[in-house]
C-alpha positions as CSV (number, residue, x, y, z in Angstrom):
1,M,-9.8,34.9,21.4
2,S,-7.7,37.1,19.0
3,T,-9.3,38.7,16.0
4,F,-8.2,38.1,12.4
5,A,-8.0,41.8,12.0
6,E,-5.1,41.9,14.4
7,F,-3.3,39.2,12.3
8,A,-3.9,41.3,9.2
9,T,-2.6,44.4,10.9
10,L,0.6,42.6,11.7
11,G,0.9,41.7,8.1
12,E,0.6,45.3,7.0
13,K,3.2,46.4,9.6
14,L,5.6,43.8,8.4
15,E,5.1,44.8,4.7
16,S,6.0,48.4,5.5
17,T,9.1,47.5,7.7
18,R,12.5,47.0,6.2
19,S,14.5,46.5,9.4
20,R,14.9,42.7,10.1
21,K,15.3,43.5,13.8
22,A,12.1,45.6,13.9
23,M,10.2,42.8,12.0
24,A,11.2,40.2,14.6
25,A,10.1,42.6,17.4
26,L,6.7,43.1,15.7
27,A,6.1,39.4,15.4
28,A,7.3,38.8,19.0
29,D,4.9,41.4,20.4
30,Y,2.0,39.8,18.5
31,L,2.8,36.3,19.6
32,R,2.8,37.4,23.3
33,T,-0.8,38.5,22.9
34,L,-2.2,35.2,21.8
35,P,-4.0,32.6,23.9
36,A,-2.1,29.3,24.1
37,A,-4.4,27.5,21.6
38,E,-3.8,30.0,18.9
39,I,0.0,30.3,19.1
40,A,0.8,27.3,16.8
41,P,-1.6,28.2,14.0
42,A,-0.7,31.9,14.1
43,A,3.0,31.2,14.0
44,R,2.5,29.0,10.9
45,M,0.2,31.4,9.1
46,I,2.6,34.3,9.7
47,I,4.9,32.7,7.2
48,G,2.2,31.4,4.9
49,R,1.7,27.9,6.2
50,V,-1.5,26.4,7.4
51,F,-0.4,23.0,8.7
52,P,2.9,21.5,10.0
53,E,5.1,20.6,7.0
54,R,5.3,17.0,8.0
55,E,1.5,16.6,7.7
56,G,1.5,17.3,4.0
57,R,-2.2,18.5,4.1
58,P,-2.6,20.9,1.2
59,L,-5.6,23.2,0.8
60,N,-5.3,22.7,-3.0
61,W,-6.7,26.2,-3.7
62,S,-5.5,27.6,-7.0
63,G,-5.6,31.3,-7.8
64,A,-8.4,30.6,-10.2
65,A,-10.4,28.9,-7.4
66,V,-10.0,31.8,-5.0
67,V,-11.0,34.3,-7.7
68,R,-14.1,32.2,-8.3
69,V,-15.1,32.5,-4.7
70,V,-14.1,36.2,-4.5
71,N,-16.4,36.9,-7.5
72,R,-19.3,35.5,-5.6
73,V,-18.8,38.0,-2.8
74,V,-17.8,41.2,-4.7
75,Q,-18.5,42.3,-8.2
76,T,-16.0,44.4,-10.3
77,T,-16.3,45.8,-13.8
78,P,-13.9,44.8,-16.6
79,A,-12.3,48.3,-16.3
80,Q,-11.8,47.9,-12.6
81,R,-10.2,44.5,-13.1
82,R,-7.8,45.7,-15.7
83,Q,-6.8,48.6,-13.4
84,I,-6.4,46.3,-10.4
85,A,-4.2,43.9,-12.5
86,E,-1.9,46.8,-13.4
87,E,-1.6,48.2,-9.9
88,A,-1.6,45.3,-7.5
89,V,1.8,43.9,-6.5
90,D,0.5,40.5,-5.5
91,F,-2.6,38.4,-5.4
92,G,-3.6,39.4,-1.9
93,Q,-3.5,43.1,-2.8
94,S,-5.6,42.5,-5.9
95,V,-8.3,40.9,-3.7
96,Q,-8.1,43.8,-1.3
97,M,-8.6,46.3,-4.2
98,S,-11.5,44.3,-5.5
99,F,-13.2,44.6,-2.1
100,E,-12.4,48.3,-1.9
101,R,-13.5,49.3,-5.4
102,G,-16.1,46.7,-6.3
103,T,-19.7,46.1,-5.1
104,R,-20.5,43.5,-2.6
105,Q,-23.1,41.0,-3.7
106,A,-24.7,41.4,-0.2
107,P,-23.8,43.7,2.7
108,P,-21.7,42.1,5.4
109,P,-23.9,40.5,8.0
110,V,-24.0,42.0,11.5
111,A,-21.8,39.5,13.3
112,P,-18.9,39.5,15.8
113,P,-15.4,40.1,14.2
114,L,-13.7,37.3,12.5
115,T,-11.4,35.5,14.9
116,L,-8.1,33.7,14.1
117,A,-9.6,30.5,15.5
118,E,-12.5,30.7,13.0
119,V,-10.1,31.1,10.1
120,W,-8.0,28.2,11.3
121,Q,-11.0,25.9,11.8
122,A,-12.3,26.8,8.3
123,F,-8.9,25.8,6.7
124,Q,-9.0,22.5,8.6
125,Q,-12.4,21.9,7.2
126,V,-11.2,22.6,3.7
127,A,-8.2,20.3,4.0
128,A,-10.4,17.4,5.2
129,T,-12.8,17.8,2.2
130,S,-12.3,15.5,-0.9
131,G,-14.2,13.4,-3.3
132,A,-17.3,14.0,-5.3
133,G,-18.8,17.5,-4.9
134,S,-15.7,18.7,-3.0
135,R,-15.3,21.8,-5.0
136,E,-18.4,23.4,-3.6
137,L,-17.7,22.1,-0.2
138,K,-14.2,23.6,-0.3
139,D,-15.5,26.9,-1.6
140,A,-18.2,27.4,1.1
141,P,-15.9,28.0,4.1
142,L,-13.8,30.6,2.2
143,Q,-16.9,32.3,1.0
144,A,-18.4,32.5,4.5
145,L,-15.1,34.1,5.7
146,L,-14.9,36.6,2.9
147,E,-18.5,37.6,3.3
148,R,-17.7,38.8,6.8
149,A,-14.2,40.2,6.0
150,S,-13.0,43.7,5.6
151,P,-10.9,44.5,2.6
152,L,-7.7,44.1,4.7
153,E,-8.9,40.9,6.2
154,A,-9.8,39.6,2.7
155,K,-6.2,40.4,1.6
156,Y,-4.7,38.2,4.3
157,L,-7.3,35.5,4.1
158,V,-6.3,34.7,0.5
159,K,-2.6,35.2,1.2
160,V,-2.7,32.5,3.8
161,A,-5.0,30.3,1.6
162,V,-2.5,30.3,-1.3
163,G,0.6,30.4,0.9
164,E,1.8,33.8,-0.4
165,M,2.7,36.1,2.4
166,R,5.7,38.0,0.9
167,H,6.1,40.4,3.7
168,G,9.8,39.6,4.3
169,L,9.4,37.7,7.6
170,S,11.2,34.4,6.9
171,E,11.3,31.3,9.1
172,G,14.6,32.4,10.4
173,L,13.3,35.8,11.5
174,L,10.2,34.0,13.0
175,L,12.6,31.9,15.2
176,K,14.1,35.2,16.4
177,A,10.6,36.5,17.2
178,I,9.8,33.3,19.1
179,A,13.0,33.6,21.1
180,Q,12.2,37.2,22.0
181,A,8.6,36.5,22.9
182,A,9.5,33.6,25.2
183,G,12.6,35.2,26.6
184,L,14.8,32.3,25.5
185,P,18.3,32.1,23.8
186,L,18.0,32.1,20.0
187,E,20.4,29.2,19.8
188,L,18.1,27.1,21.9
189,V,15.1,27.9,19.7
190,Q,17.0,27.2,16.5
191,R,18.2,23.9,17.8
192,A,14.7,22.9,18.9
193,N,13.3,23.8,15.5
194,M,15.8,21.4,13.9
195,T,14.2,18.4,15.8
196,L,10.6,19.5,16.1
197,G,10.3,20.4,12.4
198,D,7.3,22.6,13.0
199,V,7.5,26.3,13.9
200,G,3.9,26.1,15.3
201,A,4.7,23.4,17.8
202,L,7.9,25.2,18.6
203,A,6.2,28.5,19.3
204,E,3.6,27.0,21.5
205,A,6.1,25.0,23.5
206,A,8.4,28.0,23.9
207,L,5.7,30.4,25.0
208,T,3.7,28.1,27.2
209,Q,6.3,25.7,28.7
210,G,9.6,27.6,28.3
211,R,13.2,26.4,28.4
212,A,12.6,22.9,29.7
213,A,10.3,21.9,26.8
214,L,12.9,23.0,24.3
215,E,15.9,21.6,26.0
216,G,14.1,18.2,26.1
217,S,13.5,18.3,22.4
218,R,15.3,15.7,20.4
219,A,15.0,13.5,17.3
220,T,12.1,11.0,17.6
221,P,11.1,8.2,15.3
222,G,7.9,9.0,13.5
223,R,8.5,12.8,13.6
224,P,10.4,13.8,10.5
225,L,13.3,16.2,10.7
226,K,14.0,18.9,8.1
227,P,16.8,17.7,5.8
228,M,20.3,19.1,6.0
229,L,20.9,21.2,2.8
230,A,24.0,21.6,0.6
231,Q,25.6,24.5,-1.2
232,T,27.1,24.2,-4.7
233,A,30.8,23.8,-5.4
234,Q,32.0,24.0,-9.0
235,T,34.9,21.6,-8.9
236,V,36.5,18.9,-6.7
237,A,39.4,21.2,-6.1
238,E,37.0,23.9,-4.7
239,A,35.4,21.3,-2.4
240,F,38.9,20.4,-1.1
241,D,39.7,24.0,-0.6
242,W,36.4,24.8,1.3
243,L,36.5,21.7,3.5
244,G,40.2,21.8,4.2
245,G,40.9,18.5,2.5
246,Q,39.1,16.6,5.3
247,L,36.1,15.4,3.3
248,A,34.2,12.4,2.0
249,L,32.9,12.1,-1.5
250,E,29.6,10.3,-2.3
251,F,27.9,9.6,-5.5
252,K,25.1,12.1,-6.0
253,L,22.1,10.0,-7.2
254,D,19.3,11.3,-9.5
255,G,16.6,10.1,-7.2
256,A,14.4,11.2,-4.3
257,R,15.8,11.8,-0.8
258,L,14.2,9.6,1.9
259,Q,14.2,10.0,5.6
260,I,13.6,6.6,7.1
261,H,12.2,6.1,10.6
262,K,12.0,2.7,12.4
263,Q,10.4,2.0,15.7
264,G,10.1,-1.7,16.4
265,E,8.2,-3.3,13.5
266,R,6.9,0.0,12.3
267,V,8.6,1.9,9.4
268,W,7.9,5.4,8.0
269,L,9.3,6.9,4.9
270,F,9.3,10.7,4.5
271,S,10.2,12.9,1.5
272,R,12.6,15.8,1.6
273,H,9.7,18.1,2.3
274,L,8.4,15.8,5.1
275,S,5.5,14.2,3.2
276,D,4.7,10.5,4.1
277,L,5.7,8.2,1.2
278,T,5.4,5.0,3.1
279,S,2.4,3.5,1.3
280,S,3.9,4.2,-2.2
281,L,7.2,2.4,-1.5
282,P,6.2,-0.9,0.2
283,E,9.3,-2.8,-0.9
284,V,11.5,-0.2,0.7
285,Q,9.5,-0.3,3.9
286,A,9.8,-4.1,4.0
287,E,13.6,-3.9,3.4
288,I,14.1,-1.5,6.3
289,A,11.9,-3.6,8.6
290,S,13.9,-6.8,7.8
291,Q,17.4,-5.5,7.4
292,V,18.1,-2.7,9.8
293,R,19.8,-4.0,12.9
294,A,18.2,-1.7,15.5
295,D,15.0,-1.5,17.4
296,S,14.7,2.2,16.6
297,A,16.5,4.4,14.1
298,I,16.3,7.4,11.8
299,L,18.3,6.9,8.6
300,E,18.7,8.9,5.4
301,G,19.0,7.6,1.9
302,E,18.1,8.1,-1.7
303,V,15.7,6.0,-3.7
304,I,16.2,5.7,-7.5
305,A,14.3,4.1,-10.4
306,I,16.2,1.4,-12.2
307,D,15.9,-0.5,-15.5
308,A,15.9,-4.3,-16.0
309,Q,19.7,-4.3,-15.8
310,G,19.7,-2.3,-12.5
311,R,21.0,0.9,-14.2
312,P,19.7,4.3,-12.9
313,L,16.8,5.9,-14.7
314,P,16.0,9.6,-14.8
315,F,14.2,11.2,-11.8
316,Q,11.0,11.8,-13.9
317,V,10.6,8.0,-14.1
318,L,10.8,7.7,-10.3
319,M,8.1,10.4,-9.9
320,R,5.5,7.9,-11.3
321,R,6.0,6.0,-8.0
322,L,6.2,8.7,-5.3
323,G,3.0,9.6,-3.6
324,R,1.1,6.9,-5.5
325,V,-1.6,5.2,-3.3
326,R,-3.4,3.1,-5.9
327,E,-2.3,0.1,-8.1
328,I,0.9,-0.1,-6.2
329,E,1.8,-3.6,-7.4
330,T,1.4,-2.5,-11.0
331,A,3.6,0.5,-10.3
332,R,6.2,-1.7,-8.7
333,R,6.4,-3.8,-11.8
334,E,6.6,-0.8,-14.1
335,V,9.1,1.2,-12.1
336,P,11.4,-0.9,-9.9
337,V,13.4,1.1,-7.3
338,R,16.5,0.7,-5.3
339,L,17.5,2.3,-2.0
340,Y,20.9,3.6,-1.1
341,L,21.6,4.8,2.5
342,F,24.0,7.6,3.4
343,D,23.4,8.8,7.0
344,L,22.4,7.8,10.5
345,L,20.6,10.4,12.6
346,Y,19.2,8.4,15.6
347,L,19.8,5.0,17.0
348,D,18.1,3.1,19.8
349,G,17.2,6.1,21.9
350,Q,20.3,8.2,21.1
351,D,20.3,11.3,19.0
352,W,23.2,11.2,16.6
353,L,22.8,14.7,15.0
354,A,25.7,16.2,16.8
355,R,28.1,13.4,16.0
356,P,30.6,13.9,13.1
357,N,29.8,12.7,9.7
358,R,32.6,10.0,9.7
359,E,31.1,8.5,13.0
360,R,27.6,8.6,11.6
361,F,28.6,6.8,8.5
362,D,30.6,4.1,10.4
363,G,27.5,3.6,12.6
364,L,25.4,3.3,9.4
365,R,27.7,0.5,8.2
366,R,27.1,-1.4,11.4
367,V,23.2,-1.2,11.3
368,C,22.4,-1.4,7.6
369,G,22.3,-5.1,7.3
370,G,22.1,-6.1,3.7
371,L,21.0,-2.7,2.5
372,A,23.2,-0.8,0.0
373,L,25.1,2.2,1.1
374,V,25.8,5.1,-1.4
375,E,29.3,4.7,-2.9
376,R,31.7,6.7,-0.8
377,L,35.4,7.7,-0.9
378,V,37.6,9.6,1.5
379,P,40.1,11.0,-1.1
380,S,43.7,11.7,-0.4
381,S,44.0,14.1,-3.4
382,V,42.1,16.3,-5.8
383,A,43.1,13.9,-8.6
384,E,41.6,10.9,-6.8
385,G,38.4,12.9,-6.2
386,E,38.2,13.8,-9.9
387,T,38.5,10.2,-10.9
388,F,35.7,9.4,-8.5
389,L,33.6,12.1,-10.1
390,T,34.2,10.5,-13.5
391,R,33.1,7.1,-12.2
392,A,29.9,8.6,-10.9
393,R,29.1,10.2,-14.2
394,R,29.9,7.0,-16.1
395,A,27.5,5.2,-13.8
396,R,24.7,7.6,-14.9
397,H,24.7,9.6,-11.6
398,E,24.4,13.4,-11.3
399,G,27.8,14.0,-9.8
400,L,29.1,14.0,-6.2
401,M,28.3,15.2,-2.7
402,A,31.3,16.4,-0.7
403,K,30.8,16.3,3.1
404,A,33.1,17.5,5.8
405,L,34.2,14.5,7.9
406,D,33.8,16.3,11.2
407,S,30.4,18.0,10.3
408,P,27.3,17.5,12.5
409,Y,23.9,17.0,10.9
410,T,22.1,20.3,11.0
411,P,18.4,19.9,9.9
412,G,17.1,22.6,7.7
413,V,20.4,24.4,7.5
414,R,22.2,25.1,4.2
415,G,25.9,25.5,4.8
416,R,29.3,24.7,3.4
417,Q,29.6,21.5,5.4
418,W,27.9,19.7,2.5
419,L,28.6,20.6,-1.1
420,K,27.0,19.3,-4.3
421,L,29.3,18.9,-7.3
422,K,27.9,18.6,-10.8
423,P,29.7,18.8,-14.1
424,A,27.4,21.5,-15.3
425,I,26.4,24.4,-13.0
426,T,22.7,24.2,-12.2
427,L,20.4,26.0,-9.8
428,D,17.0,25.2,-8.6
429,L,14.8,28.2,-9.5
430,V,11.2,29.2,-9.3
431,I,8.9,30.1,-12.2
432,V,7.1,33.3,-11.3
433,A,5.6,34.1,-14.7
434,A,5.5,32.8,-18.3
435,D,4.8,34.2,-21.8
436,W,2.5,32.7,-24.3
437,G,4.4,31.2,-27.2
438,Y,4.0,31.6,-30.9
439,G,4.6,29.5,-34.0
440,R,4.9,25.8,-33.0
441,R,4.5,26.8,-29.3
442,H,1.3,28.7,-29.9
443,G,-1.2,27.9,-27.1
444,W,1.6,27.0,-24.6
445,L,3.1,29.0,-21.8
446,S,6.6,28.5,-23.1
447,N,9.0,31.3,-22.0
448,Y,9.5,31.0,-18.3
449,H,10.5,33.9,-16.0
450,L,13.0,32.4,-13.5
451,A,13.5,33.7,-10.0
452,A,15.9,33.0,-7.1
453,R,15.0,33.5,-3.5
454,D,16.5,36.3,-1.5
455,E,17.5,34.9,1.9
456,A,17.1,38.3,3.5
457,T,13.5,39.1,2.5
458,G,12.1,35.8,1.3
459,E,11.2,37.5,-2.0
460,F,11.6,35.7,-5.4
461,M,13.8,38.0,-7.7
462,L,14.0,37.6,-11.4
463,V,17.3,36.3,-12.8
464,G,16.4,35.3,-16.3
465,K,14.1,33.7,-18.8
466,T,14.2,30.5,-20.9
467,F,12.0,28.4,-23.1
468,K,14.7,25.7,-23.6
469,G,14.8,22.2,-22.3
470,L,11.2,20.9,-22.3
471,T,9.6,18.4,-24.6
472,D,6.2,19.2,-26.3
473,E,4.5,17.0,-23.8
474,E,6.2,18.8,-20.9
475,F,5.3,22.2,-22.3
476,A,1.6,21.2,-22.5
477,A,1.7,19.8,-18.9
478,M,3.5,22.9,-17.6
479,T,1.0,25.2,-19.2
480,E,-1.8,23.4,-17.4
481,R,0.1,23.6,-14.1
482,L,0.9,27.3,-14.4
483,L,-2.6,28.3,-15.4
484,A,-3.8,26.7,-12.2
485,L,-1.4,29.0,-10.3
486,K,-2.4,32.1,-12.3
487,L,-2.5,35.4,-10.5
488,H,-3.1,37.8,-13.4
489,E,-2.3,38.3,-17.1
490,E,-1.1,41.3,-19.0
491,R,0.1,41.6,-22.6
492,G,0.8,38.0,-23.1
493,T,2.5,37.4,-19.8
494,V,0.9,35.3,-17.1
495,T,2.1,35.9,-13.5
496,V,1.8,32.9,-11.3
497,R,2.2,31.9,-7.7
498,P,5.8,31.0,-7.0
499,E,5.4,27.3,-6.5
500,V,6.9,25.5,-9.5
501,V,10.6,24.7,-9.1
502,V,12.9,23.7,-12.0
503,E,16.5,22.8,-12.2
504,V,18.2,25.2,-14.6
505,A,21.6,24.8,-16.2
506,F,23.5,27.8,-17.5
507,N,26.7,29.1,-18.9
508,N,27.5,31.8,-16.3
509,V,26.0,34.4,-14.0
510,Q,26.5,37.9,-15.2
511,D,25.7,41.4,-14.0
512,S,22.4,42.7,-15.4
513,P,20.7,46.1,-15.1
514,Q,17.6,44.6,-16.5
515,Y,16.6,42.8,-13.3
516,A,16.3,44.2,-9.7
517,S,18.4,41.3,-8.6
518,G,21.3,42.8,-10.5
519,M,22.1,39.4,-12.1
520,A,21.1,37.3,-15.0
521,L,21.8,33.7,-16.2
522,R,23.5,33.4,-19.5
523,F,22.2,30.7,-21.8
524,A,19.8,29.2,-19.3
525,R,17.9,26.0,-20.0
526,V,15.6,23.8,-18.0
527,V,17.3,20.5,-17.1
528,R,14.4,18.9,-15.2
529,L,11.3,19.7,-13.2
530,R,11.6,19.5,-9.4
531,P,8.1,18.6,-8.2
532,D,9.7,17.1,-5.0
533,K,11.1,20.5,-4.0
534,P,9.2,23.4,-2.4
535,A,9.9,27.0,-3.5
536,A,11.2,27.8,0.0
537,E,14.2,25.5,-0.8
538,A,15.0,27.0,-4.1
539,D,18.5,28.4,-4.6
540,T,19.2,31.9,-3.4
541,L,20.5,35.2,-4.8
542,Q,23.4,34.8,-2.3
543,T,24.3,31.5,-4.0
544,M,24.1,33.1,-7.4
545,R,26.4,35.9,-6.3
546,S,29.0,33.4,-5.3
547,L,28.8,31.9,-8.9
548,R,28.9,35.3,-10.6
549,G,31.3,35.1,-13.6
550,S,31.7,31.3,-13.3
551,H,31.3,29.2,-16.4
552,A,29.3,26.0,-17.1
553,S,28.8,23.9,-20.2
554,E,29.2,25.7,-23.5
555,E,26.5,23.5,-25.0
556,A,23.7,25.7,-23.6
557,T,21.7,27.7,-26.1
558,E,20.8,31.4,-26.0
559,P,17.3,31.9,-24.7
560,H,14.7,33.6,-27.0
561,P,11.8,35.7,-25.9
562,G,9.2,33.4,-27.6
């Protein structure tokens, strides 16, 4: 069995390496050393995951909970804690410093070194713990690990526990490492990742079974695929230009994206981040089972909340339904929903991912039965497209999706084959810190530090601040949420784990010497919360650079440091 110290040493090497090629080589060398049973958990934990994305098994460890456990193992003085808070660059390093500078409550027991398998088993135990008394039961495995850990091991134990690796090795680089370790073409590994949807299973298959296992990988009902992602275009004219005029336009609904799997009488509904929503949307499940004209299929669609007249309601209303497992019938009456389909990915044993968009949509028409399709137009001119956008907005929808007619479906890939068009420019950004408010906002974390993701390093880089856009009720709820993610606090600013995603509208992107990113949003305001979207899918610095200097709605208000 491999030791956890070897895993931690890899993390340190990655942190000190800037070359992407060298980082992939380091990870490849490490993966080659692992026994078969440890490849999958190690591959996930390298990028800060514990379980496959599709399982949706959270550890539910907040920064405060981890600190509580750390304080049982090592004692630090107030002066030490203040100094550590000023010096540590992230939560993991603050724990390492506490172990190095503090006093252990008891000396480490004489025991064999921590193994990667032990850490993985402890996390499984934690994820399976719930109900009355679960807090102590969840704390105990982490405490037992930390009591045996060196300062460096403690650093990476908590980094994995809270999903905050931040060493620059992205999933894309991990795929390169897997390809190198297994001696396989990168394109084959990338393609298999699209259909397997789990880098752990991919790494294990590649290193233990080789090319045949990956070449045989395909879409399978019951196993969710990562969703294809879209870039942002500012206008219909720009979409025409980027896609060469060969495009379809579809209403962009303000709902939740669903990946729908059918196998015989069984139906699964998965969210955009692969969580199982089947039990919370029984009416959608029943519609699929009765209407879809196929024995097996994978479809994609959007579910929206509607009012008594069938008109779309805001996304926040729909969130009262998603993931709910109790009092479903009451929820159905309070928040009716409607499903609209827009893609076909698999049909009766045949993988449709490589087929062009126009063919997939035609196939969808043939199998959808009485289910609604998203409203779609293949425009002959920009003017016709702009009229269609006006119709979408008048129908209370967000805007349009523009899709290249000849584009394949590429799970997990964000490219220019799909474009989202909204009247106002918005980006999905991550809150990485917040300031305590004053005056009417006293007692709330109300000025949010917004960050975009750097595709090259995986880091979240500051691009602006705002306190605009939330109601008093939302400020209070957000304060509670952010405090649960607190890493440290200094001079009225609370730094948090980068997990909360918000959609932000703004006037333009401008150059800024204030931020290391080199850019800042002008007149930023929060449009809505995005609890359905993980931080790893937030918009990127690269997207922001493409928008630099572009203008959005003039109705936005100047942010204020309160």
